[in-house]
N, C-alpha and C positions, 0 to 999 in steps of 0.2 A: 503493501499500500503506499507508503514511503517512499519507493522510486517509483511508484506510477507519479507520484504529486511533484517528485521532484524532476522529472522528467517534464513534463507538463509547463512546468515552471522555466526550465532551460529552452522548449521550443517556445514557448510565450516571448523570453526575453529576445533568443533570436531573430523571430518574428517582428518585433518591437523594433528590433536595430535596424534591423534591413530597410523596414520604411520609413523611419527616423534619415537611414542615408539619403535615400531615394526622395524623400523631400527636399533634404540641404542638398543636392545637387540640382536638382529642378530650381531650387530658388534661387542657385548661385546661376545658372543659364539665365534665369527668366531677367537677371536685374544684369546682367553681362548684354544684356538685348536691349536693355533700356538704357544705358550707358551706351553703346554703342547710337541710339536712335539721337537721340539729346547730344553726343557729339556732333554728327551730322548736320542737326538740326542750326548748331554753334555756324560749326566751320561755312552753309550757306548764308549765314546773316553776318557772317564778317564776310563773306565774298561780298556780299548787297554793297555794305559798308565801303568799303575798297574800290569796287564801279561807281559808289557814289563820288568817294573821295575823289578818285582819278576825273569825276566828268567837273567837279569844282575847279580841281587843276587846271584843266584844260581849256574851260571859259575863263578865264584869268590870262 
């Protein structure tokens, strides 16, 4: 009886660890994707600012 409870607890901990690890990796991938999108957005805005600065410089 004690062995069955011990095996059940160990099996439960293994499953819990696997689920936790999977969710952790998923969260890392989602955050990395979000950061890449933000960086691309910032780069686009900087490109627009540079173009506008060049227009102002060329008109003077």
